[in-house]
VORO-938321 format. One record per residue: residue number from 1; residue in one letter; chain; x, z, y of N, C-alpha, C in turn. Coordinates in Angstrom, 1 decimal, m for minus. Layout:
REM residues N
+-----+-----+-------+--------+--------+--------+--------+--------+--------+--------+--------+--------+
!   n ! res ! chain !    n.X !    n.Z !    n.Y !   ca.X !   ca.Z !   ca.Y !    c.X !    c.Z !    c.Y !
+-----+-----+-------+--------+--------+--------+--------+--------+--------+--------+--------+--------+
! NUM !   a !     A !      X !      Z !      Y !      X !      Z !      Y !      X !      Z !      Y !
...
+-----+-----+-------+--------+--------+--------+--------+--------+--------+--------+--------+--------+
REM end
This chain:
REM residues 86
+-----+-----+-------+--------+--------+--------+--------+--------+--------+--------+--------+--------+
!   n ! res ! chain !    n.X !    n.Z !    n.Y !   ca.X !   ca.Z !   ca.Y !    c.X !    c.Z !    c.Y !
+-----+-----+-------+--------+--------+--------+--------+--------+--------+--------+--------+--------+
!   1 !   m !     A !  107.6 !   m2.5 !   m8.8 !  108.5 !   m2.6 !   m9.9 !  107.7 !   m2.8 !  m11.2 !
!   2 !   a !     A !  108.1 !   m3.7 !  m12.0 !  107.4 !   m4.0 !  m13.2 !  107.7 !   m3.0 !  m14.3 !
!   3 !   n !     A !  106.7 !   m2.8 !  m15.2 !  106.9 !   m2.0 !  m16.3 !  107.4 !   m2.8 !  m17.5 !
!   4 !   k !     A !  108.3 !   m2.3 !  m18.3 !  108.9 !   m3.0 !  m19.4 !  108.6 !   m2.3 !  m20.7 !
!   5 !   e !     A !  108.2 !   m3.2 !  m21.7 !  108.0 !   m2.7 !  m23.0 !  108.9 !   m3.5 !  m24.0 !
!   6 !   y !     A !  109.3 !   m2.9 !  m25.0 !  110.2 !   m3.5 !  m26.0 !  109.5 !   m3.5 !  m27.4 !
!   7 !   f !     A !  109.5 !   m4.7 !  m28.0 !  108.9 !   m4.8 !  m29.4 !  109.9 !   m5.4 !  m30.3 !
!   8 !   s !     A !  110.3 !   m4.7 !  m31.4 !  111.1 !   m5.3 !  m32.4 !  110.2 !   m6.0 !  m33.4 !
!   9 !   i !     A !  110.6 !   m7.3 !  m33.7 !  109.7 !   m8.1 !  m34.5 !  110.5 !   m9.1 !  m35.3 !
!  10 !   n !     A !  110.0 !   m9.5 !  m36.5 !  110.7 !  m10.6 !  m37.2 !  110.3 !  m11.9 !  m36.7 !
!  11 !   g !     A !  111.1 !  m12.9 !  m37.0 !  110.8 !  m14.3 !  m36.5 !  109.4 !  m14.8 !  m36.8 !
!  12 !   e !     A !  108.9 !  m14.4 !  m38.0 !  107.6 !  m14.9 !  m38.5 !  106.5 !  m14.4 !  m37.6 !
!  13 !   g !     A !  106.6 !  m13.2 !  m37.1 !  105.5 !  m12.7 !  m36.2 !  105.7 !  m12.9 !  m34.7 !
!  14 !   l !     A !  106.8 !  m13.6 !  m34.4 !  107.1 !  m13.8 !  m33.0 !  106.0 !  m14.5 !  m32.2 !
!  15 !   l !     A !  105.6 !  m15.7 !  m32.7 !  104.6 !  m16.5 !  m32.0 !  103.3 !  m15.8 !  m31.9 !
!  16 !   k !     A !  102.9 !  m15.1 !  m32.9 !  101.6 !  m14.4 !  m32.9 !  101.6 !  m13.3 !  m31.9 !
!  17 !   k !     A !  102.7 !  m12.6 !  m31.8 !  102.8 !  m11.5 !  m30.8 !  102.9 !  m12.0 !  m29.4 !
!  18 !   v !     A !  103.6 !  m13.1 !  m29.2 !  103.6 !  m13.7 !  m27.8 !  102.2 !  m14.1 !  m27.4 !
!  19 !   k !     A !  101.5 !  m14.7 !  m28.3 !  100.1 !  m15.1 !  m28.0 !   99.2 !  m13.9 !  m27.6 !
!  20 !   e !     A !   99.4 !  m12.9 !  m28.4 !   98.6 !  m11.6 !  m28.2 !   98.9 !  m11.1 !  m26.8 !
!  21 !   l !     A !  100.2 !  m11.0 !  m26.4 !  100.6 !  m10.5 !  m25.1 !  100.1 !  m11.3 !  m24.0 !
!  22 !   i !     A !  100.1 !  m12.6 !  m24.1 !   99.6 !  m13.5 !  m23.1 !   98.1 !  m13.3 !  m22.9 !
!  23 !   a !     A !   97.4 !  m13.1 !  m24.0 !   95.9 !  m12.9 !  m24.0 !   95.6 !  m11.6 !  m23.2 !
!  24 !   e !     A !   96.5 !  m10.6 !  m23.2 !   96.2 !   m9.4 !  m22.5 !   96.1 !   m9.6 !  m21.0 !
!  25 !   g !     A !   96.8 !  m10.6 !  m20.4 !   96.6 !  m11.0 !  m19.0 !   97.4 !  m10.3 !  m18.0 !
!  26 !   n !     A !   98.0 !   m9.2 !  m18.3 !   98.8 !   m8.5 !  m17.2 !  100.3 !   m8.6 !  m17.4 !
!  27 !   v !     A !  100.7 !   m9.6 !  m18.2 !  102.1 !   m9.8 !  m18.5 !  102.7 !  m10.8 !  m17.5 !
!  28 !   t !     A !  103.8 !  m10.5 !  m16.9 !  104.4 !  m11.4 !  m15.9 !  105.6 !  m12.1 !  m16.4 !
!  29 !   r !     A !  106.3 !  m11.6 !  m17.4 !  107.4 !  m12.2 !  m18.0 !  107.6 !  m11.8 !  m19.5 !
!  30 !   i !     A !  108.0 !  m12.7 !  m20.3 !  108.3 !  m12.4 !  m21.7 !  109.7 !  m12.9 !  m22.0 !
!  31 !   t !     A !  110.6 !  m12.0 !  m22.5 !  111.9 !  m12.4 !  m22.8 !  112.2 !  m12.1 !  m24.3 !
!  32 !   v !     A !  112.8 !  m13.1 !  m24.9 !  113.1 !  m12.9 !  m26.3 !  114.6 !  m12.7 !  m26.4 !
!  33 !   a !     A !  115.0 !  m11.7 !  m27.1 !  116.5 !  m11.3 !  m27.3 !  116.8 !  m11.2 !  m28.8 !
!  34 !   d !     A !  118.0 !  m11.6 !  m29.2 !  118.4 !  m11.4 !  m30.6 !  118.6 !  m10.0 !  m30.9 !
!  35 !   k !     A !  119.0 !   m9.7 !  m32.1 !  119.1 !   m8.3 !  m32.5 !  120.3 !   m7.6 !  m31.9 !
!  36 !   t !     A !  121.2 !   m8.3 !  m31.3 !  122.4 !   m7.7 !  m30.6 !  122.1 !   m7.5 !  m29.1 !
!  37 !   g !     A !  120.9 !   m8.0 !  m28.7 !  120.5 !   m7.8 !  m27.3 !  120.8 !   m9.0 !  m26.4 !
!  38 !   n !     A !  121.3 !  m10.1 !  m26.9 !  121.6 !  m11.3 !  m26.1 !  120.2 !  m12.0 !  m25.9 !
!  39 !   e !     A !  120.0 !  m12.4 !  m24.6 !  118.8 !  m13.1 !  m24.2 !  118.8 !  m14.5 !  m24.8 !
!  40 !   i !     A !  117.8 !  m14.9 !  m25.5 !  117.6 !  m16.2 !  m26.1 !  116.8 !  m17.1 !  m25.2 !
!  41 !   a !     A !  115.7 !  m16.5 !  m24.7 !  114.7 !  m17.3 !  m23.9 !  113.9 !  m16.3 !  m23.0 !
!  42 !   s !     A !  113.5 !  m16.8 !  m21.8 !  112.7 !  m16.0 !  m20.9 !  111.7 !  m16.9 !  m20.4 !
!  43 !   f !     A !  110.4 !  m16.4 !  m20.4 !  109.3 !  m17.2 !  m19.9 !  108.5 !  m16.4 !  m18.8 !
!  44 !   p !     A !  108.6 !  m16.9 !  m17.6 !  107.8 !  m16.3 !  m16.5 !  106.3 !  m16.7 !  m16.7 !
!  45 !   l !     A !  105.4 !  m15.8 !  m16.5 !  104.0 !  m16.1 !  m16.6 !  103.2 !  m15.8 !  m15.3 !
!  46 !   t !     A !  102.3 !  m16.7 !  m15.0 !  101.5 !  m16.5 !  m13.8 !  100.0 !  m16.5 !  m14.2 !
!  47 !   l !     A !   99.2 !  m16.0 !  m13.4 !   97.8 !  m15.8 !  m13.7 !   97.1 !  m17.2 !  m14.0 !
!  48 !   g !     A !   97.5 !  m18.3 !  m13.3 !   96.8 !  m19.5 !  m13.4 !   97.2 !  m20.4 !  m14.6 !
!  49 !   l !     A !   98.0 !  m19.9 !  m15.5 !   98.4 !  m20.7 !  m16.7 !   97.2 !  m21.1 !  m17.5 !
!  50 !   v !     A !   97.2 !  m22.4 !  m17.9 !   96.2 !  m22.9 !  m18.8 !   96.8 !  m23.4 !  m20.1 !
!  51 !   g !     A !   96.1 !  m23.7 !  m21.1 !   96.6 !  m24.0 !  m22.4 !   97.6 !  m25.2 !  m22.4 !
!  52 !   v !     A !   97.3 !  m26.2 !  m21.6 !   98.2 !  m27.3 !  m21.5 !   99.6 !  m26.9 !  m21.1 !
!  53 !   v !     A !   99.7 !  m26.0 !  m20.1 !  101.0 !  m25.5 !  m19.6 !  101.7 !  m24.6 !  m20.7 !
!  54 !   l !     A !  100.9 !  m23.9 !  m21.4 !  101.4 !  m22.9 !  m22.4 !  101.9 !  m23.6 !  m23.7 !
!  55 !   m !     A !  101.5 !  m24.8 !  m24.0 !  101.8 !  m25.5 !  m25.2 !  103.3 !  m25.7 !  m25.4 !
!  56 !   p !     A !  104.1 !  m26.1 !  m24.3 !  105.5 !  m26.3 !  m24.5 !  106.2 !  m24.9 !  m24.7 !
!  57 !   m !     A !  105.7 !  m23.9 !  m24.1 !  106.2 !  m22.5 !  m24.3 !  106.0 !  m22.1 !  m25.8 !
!  58 !   f !     A !  104.8 !  m22.3 !  m26.3 !  104.5 !  m22.0 !  m27.7 !  105.4 !  m22.8 !  m28.7 !
!  59 !   a !     A !  105.7 !  m24.0 !  m28.3 !  106.6 !  m24.8 !  m29.2 !  108.0 !  m24.3 !  m29.2 !
!  60 !   a !     A !  108.4 !  m23.8 !  m28.0 !  109.8 !  m23.2 !  m27.9 !  109.8 !  m21.9 !  m28.7 !
!  61 !   v !     A !  108.8 !  m21.1 !  m28.5 !  108.8 !  m19.8 !  m29.3 !  108.7 !  m20.1 !  m30.8 !
!  62 !   g !     A !  108.0 !  m21.1 !  m31.2 !  107.9 !  m21.4 !  m32.6 !  109.3 !  m21.9 !  m33.1 !
!  63 !   a !     A !  110.0 !  m22.7 !  m32.3 !  111.4 !  m23.1 !  m32.8 !  112.3 !  m21.9 !  m32.9 !
!  64 !   i !     A !  112.2 !  m21.0 !  m31.9 !  113.1 !  m19.8 !  m31.9 !  112.7 !  m19.0 !  m33.2 !
!  65 !   a !     A !  111.5 !  m18.8 !  m33.5 !  111.0 !  m18.1 !  m34.6 !  111.6 !  m18.6 !  m35.9 !
!  66 !   a !     A !  111.7 !  m20.0 !  m36.0 !  112.2 !  m20.6 !  m37.2 !  113.7 !  m20.4 !  m37.4 !
!  67 !   l !     A !  114.4 !  m20.2 !  m36.3 !  115.8 !  m20.0 !  m36.3 !  116.3 !  m18.6 !  m36.4 !
!  68 !   i !     A !  115.5 !  m17.7 !  m36.0 !  116.0 !  m16.3 !  m35.8 !  115.3 !  m15.4 !  m36.8 !
!  69 !   g !     A !  116.0 !  m14.4 !  m37.2 !  115.4 !  m13.4 !  m38.1 !  114.7 !  m12.3 !  m37.3 !
!  70 !   e !     A !  115.4 !  m11.3 !  m37.0 !  114.9 !  m10.1 !  m36.3 !  115.2 !  m10.3 !  m34.8 !
!  71 !   c !     A !  114.2 !  m10.0 !  m34.0 !  114.5 !  m10.1 !  m32.5 !  113.7 !   m9.0 !  m31.8 !
!  72 !   t !     A !  113.9 !   m9.0 !  m30.5 !  113.2 !   m8.0 !  m29.6 !  112.5 !   m8.8 !  m28.5 !
!  73 !   i !     A !  111.3 !   m8.5 !  m28.3 !  110.5 !   m9.1 !  m27.2 !  110.5 !   m8.1 !  m26.1 !
!  74 !   i !     A !  110.9 !   m8.5 !  m24.9 !  110.9 !   m7.6 !  m23.7 !  109.7 !   m8.1 !  m22.9 !
!  75 !   v !     A !  108.8 !   m7.2 !  m22.6 !  107.6 !   m7.6 !  m21.9 !  107.6 !   m6.9 !  m20.5 !
!  76 !   e !     A !  107.4 !   m7.7 !  m19.5 !  107.3 !   m7.1 !  m18.1 !  105.8 !   m7.2 !  m17.7 !
!  77 !   r !     A !  105.3 !   m6.2 !  m17.3 !  103.9 !   m6.2 !  m16.9 !  103.8 !   m5.8 !  m15.4 !
!  78 !   k !     A !  102.8 !   m6.4 !  m14.8 !  102.6 !   m6.0 !  m13.4 !  102.0 !   m4.6 !  m13.3 !
!  79 !   e !     A !  102.4 !   m3.9 !  m12.2 !  101.9 !   m2.6 !  m12.0 !  100.5 !   m2.6 !  m11.7 !
!  80 !   t !     A !   99.7 !   m1.6 !  m12.2 !   98.3 !   m1.4 !  m11.8 !   98.3 !   m0.1 !  m11.1 !
!  81 !   e !     A !   97.1 !    0.2 !  m10.5 !   97.0 !    1.4 !   m9.8 !   97.2 !    2.6 !  m10.7 !
!  82 !   d !     A !   96.8 !    2.5 !  m12.0 !   97.0 !    3.6 !  m12.9 !   98.5 !    3.9 !  m13.1 !
!  83 !   t !     A !   99.3 !    2.9 !  m13.3 !  100.7 !    3.1 !  m13.5 !  101.5 !    3.6 !  m12.3 !
!  84 !   k !     A !  101.0 !    3.2 !  m11.1 !  101.6 !    3.6 !   m9.8 !  101.5 !    5.1 !   m9.6 !
!  85 !   q !     A !  100.4 !    5.7 !  m10.0 !  100.1 !    7.1 !   m9.8 !  100.9 !    8.0 !  m10.7 !
!  86 !   q !     A !  101.4 !    7.5 !  m11.8 !  102.1 !    8.3 !  m12.8 !  103.5 !    8.6 !  m12.4 !
+-----+-----+-------+--------+--------+--------+--------+--------+--------+--------+--------+--------+
REM end
């Protein structure tokens, strides 16, 4: 079972936060929801993603950021041995 984290963020910081989360490496899915909780976009992530594949996703996130004010990022992370023991 994946662990989920929720981040409330404004549109301006959306792309920066998504890039930070991807750089962490243990994220399996990023979902962007509006302030009422409606899903706007969902991006599955795999370990083998390279910059060329990520560019269209960054463009989509940038477009969303331009159109939306406040939103929530829902991050699913793969379970590690540390989280399984808790």
